[in-house]
N, C-alpha and C positions, 0 to 999 in steps of 0.2 A: 387556514393552517397551511404551511408550506409543505411540499412533498419533495423529497430528494430522490434523484435518480438512483437506481440500484448499484451503480458504480461509485457512488459517493460514500465516503467514510462516515457520513452523518445519516445514512439511510435508515438505520435502526434506532436512531436517537430521537427522543420525543421533542416536541416543539410546541410552545404556547404562542400567544399573540406577540409577546415581547422578547422571548429569549429561547435558546436551545436548552434542553434539559441536560443532565449529566451525560457525557459521552458514553454510548454503548458500543463497546468494541465489537468488531466483526472478525473473529479469528480466521486465519487462513491455515488450513491443515497442512501438516508436514507430509510430504510424499517421498517415497524412497528414490524416485527418479527426478526430483527437483534438481535443477542445475545449480552449480556453485560458481560464484563470480567474485573476483577480486576487483573492487571498485577502482577505476582508473581516473586519471585527471580530467578526462572528458566529462565524467558524470559527478565529479566532486561537488558536493553541496547542491546537486540538481537531480534528485530522484524523479522529478517530473520528466526530465529529458530521457532517462532510462526507461521509464514507463511508456513514453511515447514511442521510443525505438522498439521496445518489445511487444507492446500491446496496442499500438496505434492510437493511444489516448493518454494524455498527461494526467487525467483525472484519477488514474490508478496508482499514483505515486505512493499512497499510504499503505498499499499491500506489502511493500518491502518491510515496513515497520511492524506490521501485524505478523508477518512470516518470520521475522528475525527479532523477537522482543528482547532477547538477552544481549544482542549486539547493537541494535539501533534503538536508542531511547530518547534522543533529543533532536527531533527533526528541525532543519536539515543539517545542523552543525556536525552531527556524527556520521553523516553520509560523505565520507572523505576517502581519498585515495589510500589504498592499502588495506582497507577493511574488507573482510570476506563475508559474503552474504549468500543466502539461498534465494533462488528466483523461482517463484511458483509458475507453473505452466498456465497458459491461457485456458486450457481445457478445465483445469482445476478452478480457475477464477469464474469461468462461465457456470460451472456447476454450483459453486458455493454462493456466488453473488446473483445468479439468475439473470444473466444478460445474454 
């Protein structure tokens, strides 16, 4: 059985010998001091680049979708310039994801 790292979107999703089970979401809580960002052209369609710049790992790209479920629904096509999103703090991610 495969084991996913705690930073993976699939960490809580079951796995059998042949396939992943239905995805189990890992919600990122809303914090009153989360930063707000207007996505610019540097990060358009590239949540992995923003995750790398903020958290030093591209593997956390999916947290933007979990933190902004009403704004971001179709990765990565809706991650485009002019869209306003909330950015979770690294301390929140460490606490919730356990890394």
